[in-house]
C-alpha positions as CSV (number, residue, x, y, z in Angstrom):
1,X,4.0,20.9,6.6
2,X,7.1,20.6,4.5
3,X,6.7,17.0,3.4
4,X,9.3,14.3,3.5
5,X,6.9,11.4,4.1
6,X,7.8,9.4,1.0
7,X,11.2,8.5,-0.5
8,X,11.2,11.5,-2.8
9,X,11.6,13.8,0.2
10,X,10.6,16.7,-2.0
11,X,10.1,19.1,0.9
12,X,7.0,20.5,-0.6
13,X,4.5,22.5,1.4
14,X,1.3,20.5,2.0
15,X,-1.4,22.0,4.2
16,X,-4.7,20.4,5.3
17,X,-6.4,21.8,2.2
18,X,-3.6,22.7,-0.3
19,X,-1.7,20.1,-2.3
20,X,2.0,20.2,-3.2
21,X,4.9,18.0,-4.2
22,X,5.1,15.0,-6.5
23,X,1.8,13.6,-5.2
24,X,0.1,17.0,-5.6
25,X,-2.2,16.2,-2.7
26,X,-2.9,18.1,0.6
27,X,-1.8,16.7,4.0
28,X,-5.4,16.2,4.9
29,X,-6.8,12.9,3.6
30,X,-8.6,12.7,0.3
31,X,-10.4,9.5,-0.5
32,X,-11.9,8.5,-3.9
33,X,-13.8,5.4,-2.9
34,X,-14.8,3.2,0.1
35,X,-16.4,0.0,-1.0
36,X,-16.6,-3.8,-0.7
37,X,-14.2,-5.2,-3.2
38,X,-14.3,-8.8,-4.3
39,X,-11.2,-8.8,-6.6
40,X,-8.2,-8.7,-4.3
41,X,-6.1,-11.8,-3.7
42,X,-8.4,-14.7,-2.5
43,X,-6.6,-14.8,0.9
44,X,-7.9,-11.2,1.4
45,X,-11.2,-11.1,-0.4
46,X,-12.5,-14.6,0.6
47,X,-16.3,-14.8,0.1
48,X,-17.2,-11.5,1.8
49,X,-14.8,-9.2,0.0
50,X,-12.3,-6.7,1.3
51,X,-13.3,-3.3,2.6
52,X,-11.3,-1.0,0.4
53,X,-10.5,2.6,0.9
54,X,-8.9,4.1,-2.2
55,X,-6.9,7.2,-1.4
56,X,-6.5,9.9,-4.0
57,X,-3.1,10.7,-5.4
58,X,0.2,8.8,-5.6
59,X,3.9,9.5,-5.3
60,X,4.9,7.4,-8.3
61,X,2.7,8.2,-11.4
62,X,3.4,5.0,-13.3
63,X,2.7,5.2,-17.0
64,X,0.7,2.0,-16.9
65,X,-1.5,2.8,-13.9
66,X,-4.8,1.0,-13.9
67,X,-6.4,3.6,-11.6
68,X,-5.2,6.7,-13.3
69,X,-8.0,9.0,-12.4
70,X,-7.6,8.1,-8.7
71,X,-3.8,8.1,-8.7
72,X,-3.6,11.5,-10.4
73,X,-5.9,12.9,-7.7
74,X,-8.6,13.9,-10.2
75,X,-11.4,12.9,-7.9
76,X,-12.2,12.3,-4.3
77,X,-13.4,14.0,-1.2
78,X,-11.7,15.4,1.9
79,X,-12.0,13.0,4.8
80,X,-11.2,13.9,8.4
81,X,-9.5,11.5,10.7
82,X,-12.8,10.8,12.7
83,X,-14.6,10.3,9.4
84,X,-12.0,7.8,8.2
85,X,-12.5,5.9,11.5
86,X,-16.3,5.9,10.8
87,X,-15.8,4.6,7.3
88,X,-13.6,1.7,8.4
89,X,-16.0,0.7,11.2
90,X,-18.9,0.9,8.7
91,X,-17.1,-1.4,6.3
92,X,-16.3,-3.8,9.2
93,X,-20.0,-3.9,10.2
94,X,-20.9,-4.8,6.6
95,X,-19.0,-8.0,7.1
96,X,-15.8,-7.5,5.0
97,X,-12.9,-9.8,5.6
98,X,-10.3,-7.0,6.1
99,X,-9.9,-3.2,5.9
100,X,-7.8,-2.6,2.7
101,X,-6.1,0.8,2.6
102,X,-5.0,1.4,-1.0
103,X,-2.2,3.8,-1.8
104,X,-2.2,5.8,1.4
105,X,1.6,6.4,1.6
106,X,1.3,10.2,1.3
107,X,-1.3,10.3,4.1
108,X,0.5,8.0,6.5
109,X,0.6,10.3,9.6
110,X,-3.2,10.9,9.3
111,X,-4.0,7.3,8.6
112,X,-1.9,6.2,11.6
113,X,-3.8,8.6,13.8
114,X,-7.1,7.1,12.5
115,X,-5.9,3.6,13.3
116,X,-4.5,4.4,16.7
117,X,-6.8,3.0,19.4
118,X,-9.3,1.7,16.9
119,X,-10.5,-1.9,17.5
120,X,-11.7,-3.4,14.3
121,X,-11.4,-7.1,15.0
122,X,-10.3,-7.8,11.4
123,X,-6.9,-7.3,9.8
124,X,-5.8,-3.9,8.4
125,X,-4.0,-4.2,5.0
126,X,-1.5,-1.6,3.8
127,X,-1.8,-1.9,0.0
128,X,0.9,0.1,-1.5
129,X,3.3,0.7,-4.4
130,X,6.3,-0.5,-2.4
131,X,7.9,3.0,-2.8
132,X,8.0,3.9,0.9
133,X,10.5,5.1,3.4
134,X,11.4,2.9,6.3
135,X,10.9,5.8,8.8
136,X,7.4,6.4,7.6
137,X,6.5,2.7,7.7
138,X,7.6,2.6,11.3
139,X,4.6,4.9,12.1
140,X,2.4,2.0,11.2
141,X,4.0,-0.6,13.4
142,X,1.4,-2.4,15.5
143,X,-1.4,-0.7,13.6
144,X,-1.2,-2.7,10.3
145,X,-1.4,-6.5,10.4
146,X,-0.9,-7.2,6.6
147,X,1.4,-5.5,4.2
148,X,0.7,-6.0,0.5
149,X,3.4,-4.0,-1.4
150,X,4.1,-4.0,-5.1
151,X,7.6,-4.8,-6.1
152,X,7.4,-3.3,-9.5
153,X,11.0,-3.1,-10.8
154,X,14.3,-4.7,-10.2
155,X,16.0,-2.5,-12.8
156,X,16.7,1.1,-12.0
157,X,16.5,2.2,-15.7
158,X,13.0,0.8,-16.0
159,X,11.9,2.4,-12.7
160,X,13.1,5.7,-14.0
161,X,11.5,5.3,-17.4
162,X,8.1,4.2,-16.3
163,X,7.7,5.7,-12.8
164,X,10.3,8.5,-12.7
165,X,11.8,6.8,-9.6
166,X,15.3,5.6,-10.4
167,X,15.8,4.6,-6.7
168,X,12.7,2.4,-6.7
169,X,14.5,-1.1,-6.5
170,X,16.6,-0.4,-3.5
171,X,13.8,1.6,-1.8
172,X,11.3,-1.2,-2.2
173,X,13.7,-3.8,-0.9
174,X,14.3,-1.8,2.3
175,X,10.6,-1.1,2.7
176,X,9.6,-4.8,2.3
177,X,12.3,-5.8,4.8
178,X,10.8,-3.4,7.3
179,X,7.3,-4.7,6.6
180,X,8.5,-8.2,7.4
181,X,10.2,-7.0,10.5
182,X,6.9,-5.7,11.8
183,X,4.7,-8.7,10.9
184,X,7.0,-11.7,10.8
185,X,5.9,-14.9,8.9
186,X,2.4,-14.9,7.4
187,X,-0.4,-16.5,9.3
188,X,-3.6,-18.0,7.8
189,X,-6.7,-18.7,9.8
190,X,-8.6,-22.0,9.7
191,X,-10.5,-20.9,6.6
192,X,-7.4,-20.0,4.7
193,X,-7.7,-16.2,5.1
194,X,-4.6,-14.1,5.8
195,X,-4.5,-12.7,9.3
196,X,-1.0,-11.2,9.3
197,X,2.2,-11.1,7.3
198,X,3.6,-9.8,4.0
199,X,2.1,-10.5,0.5
200,X,4.4,-9.2,-2.3
201,X,2.8,-8.3,-5.6
202,X,4.6,-8.2,-8.9
203,X,3.1,-7.2,-12.3
204,X,4.9,-8.8,-15.2
205,X,5.5,-6.0,-17.7
206,X,5.9,-6.7,-21.4
207,X,9.4,-7.8,-22.2
208,X,10.5,-7.7,-18.5
209,X,10.1,-11.3,-17.3
210,X,13.7,-11.1,-16.0
211,X,12.5,-8.5,-13.5
212,X,9.9,-11.0,-12.3
213,X,12.6,-13.7,-11.7
214,X,14.8,-11.3,-9.8
215,X,12.0,-10.2,-7.6
216,X,11.0,-13.8,-6.8
217,X,14.7,-14.6,-6.1
218,X,14.9,-11.6,-3.7
219,X,11.9,-12.9,-1.7
220,X,13.3,-16.5,-1.7
221,X,16.8,-15.3,-0.6
222,X,15.8,-12.6,1.9
223,X,13.1,-14.3,3.9
224,X,12.8,-17.7,5.5
225,X,11.3,-20.4,3.3
226,X,7.5,-20.2,3.4
227,X,7.4,-17.0,5.4
228,X,6.0,-14.5,2.8
229,X,3.3,-14.8,0.2
230,X,3.8,-13.8,-3.5
231,X,1.2,-12.7,-6.1
232,X,2.3,-12.8,-9.7
233,X,0.1,-10.7,-12.0
234,X,-0.1,-10.6,-15.8
235,X,-2.9,-8.2,-16.5
């Protein structure tokens, strides 16, 4: 296919086995890890942990990436759509609190196919960089219960410098609005676990605390009071 899945719309040729474009990954799914993960936000991990699937590659390439080997696509195995379903069901059967799909943007059509008709009984989390096109996100409508996007930058110059994505701020704003449109206000169950909604993450970068304030103001101004969750990170 000539790929226009992500906002870069690079038009690169990606086949089932051959990578291309900014993400440099094939159209067929490549996953680096599938594991019980205890260190997501407490409303996702709880006591049982989240069932994380870490997908290889990324369309951003942030200079401060904490999962550089995975995001650069340096490891991982090809995973068919039926195999991805099996992985998610296995994690569910191990008692995880949710299925946490990490950085799957460049595989969205295949992941949507894997989720279609799959009854898991626990929430599916779309854990992403926030750099996504609205049209691609619409493929996940009704399949994902929780969106957990980063909102990395408010400033275009910083986005260009650190992630080579000058259009990141406006792109993330539009993406998060679409996520909220799909899920509505967040819902917690009786034990305080997140069942649906949007949880926005923001990592405070050195010297960029003003970005954090602007991102918080965006969430406060854009969405009804108390309707989205916010995770402020400083690592």
